[in-house]
C-alpha positions as CSV (number, residue, x, y, z in Angstrom):
1,M,16.0,44.3,8.0
2,N,14.1,42.6,11.3
3,R,10.4,43.4,10.9
4,D,7.2,41.7,11.8
5,P,5.8,39.4,9.1
6,V,3.7,41.2,6.4
7,E,0.2,39.6,5.9
8,I,-0.8,38.9,2.2
9,T,-3.8,37.0,0.7
10,P,-3.3,33.3,1.4
11,Y,-2.3,31.1,-1.6
12,T,-1.3,27.4,-2.0
13,I,2.0,26.1,-3.1
14,T,1.8,22.5,-4.2
15,E,4.7,20.2,-4.3
16,V,4.9,17.0,-6.3
17,K,6.7,14.0,-4.5
18,T,7.1,10.8,-6.2
19,V,7.1,7.6,-4.1
20,K,9.1,4.6,-5.4
21,Y,9.6,2.5,-2.4
22,F,8.2,2.0,1.3
23,N,9.5,0.7,4.5
24,I,7.4,-0.3,7.5
25,Q,7.9,0.4,11.4
26,I,5.9,-1.5,13.9
27,G,4.9,1.1,16.7
28,S,3.1,-0.8,19.2
29,V,1.3,-4.0,19.4
30,E,-1.8,-4.9,21.7
31,L,-1.7,-8.6,21.6
32,F,-4.9,-10.2,20.0
33,T,-6.3,-6.9,19.3
34,K,-4.2,-4.4,17.3
35,A,-1.0,-3.1,16.1
36,D,-0.1,0.4,15.1
37,I,2.2,0.6,12.0
38,R,4.0,3.6,10.2
39,I,4.6,3.4,6.5
40,L,7.7,5.4,5.6
41,L,7.3,6.8,2.0
42,L,10.5,6.9,0.2
43,N,11.6,8.4,-2.8
44,E,14.2,7.1,-5.7
45,N,17.1,7.9,-3.5
46,K,15.5,6.0,-0.6
47,Q,15.1,9.1,1.4
48,V,12.0,9.4,3.6
49,I,9.5,12.0,2.0
50,D,6.3,11.3,3.8
51,Y,4.7,8.7,5.8
52,K,1.2,7.3,6.8
53,D,0.1,5.7,10.2
54,I,-2.2,2.9,10.0
55,E,-3.9,0.7,12.8
56,L,-4.2,-2.8,12.1
57,T,-7.3,-4.1,13.9
58,G,-10.0,-6.9,13.6
59,Q,-9.7,-9.6,11.1
60,D,-6.6,-7.8,9.4
61,Y,-4.9,-8.2,12.7
62,L,-5.9,-11.8,13.1
63,D,-4.7,-12.6,9.5
64,W,-1.2,-11.2,10.3
65,K,0.9,-14.4,10.4
66,D,4.2,-13.2,8.7
67,D,5.7,-10.2,7.1
68,S,4.5,-10.9,3.6
69,Y,1.0,-10.3,4.8
70,I,1.7,-6.8,6.1
71,I,3.8,-6.0,2.9
72,D,0.8,-6.8,1.1
73,K,-1.6,-4.8,3.0
74,V,0.4,-1.8,2.8
75,K,0.6,-2.2,-0.9
76,Q,-3.1,-2.4,-0.8
77,I,-3.5,0.7,1.1
78,L,-1.0,2.6,-1.0
79,A,-2.7,1.6,-4.1
80,S,-6.1,2.8,-2.8
81,S,-5.0,6.2,-1.7
82,Q,-3.6,7.2,-5.3
């Protein structure tokens, strides 16, 4: 049956996803200014289920000396969004 969609009263379907891991992708860097970072959120099978984009600027950007700084920063961001 090939018909036009039938309109109904809108309702919400909520899906619960459990994030167990994350991975980081550096998008772009503007030297001495900012970095665009994508946080990939992964499930228990290490499959991407969502992502968050953040911009590292100001003192956060200046404090970035090694990978562990970014990992700790992402952990803070994820903890504050729970």
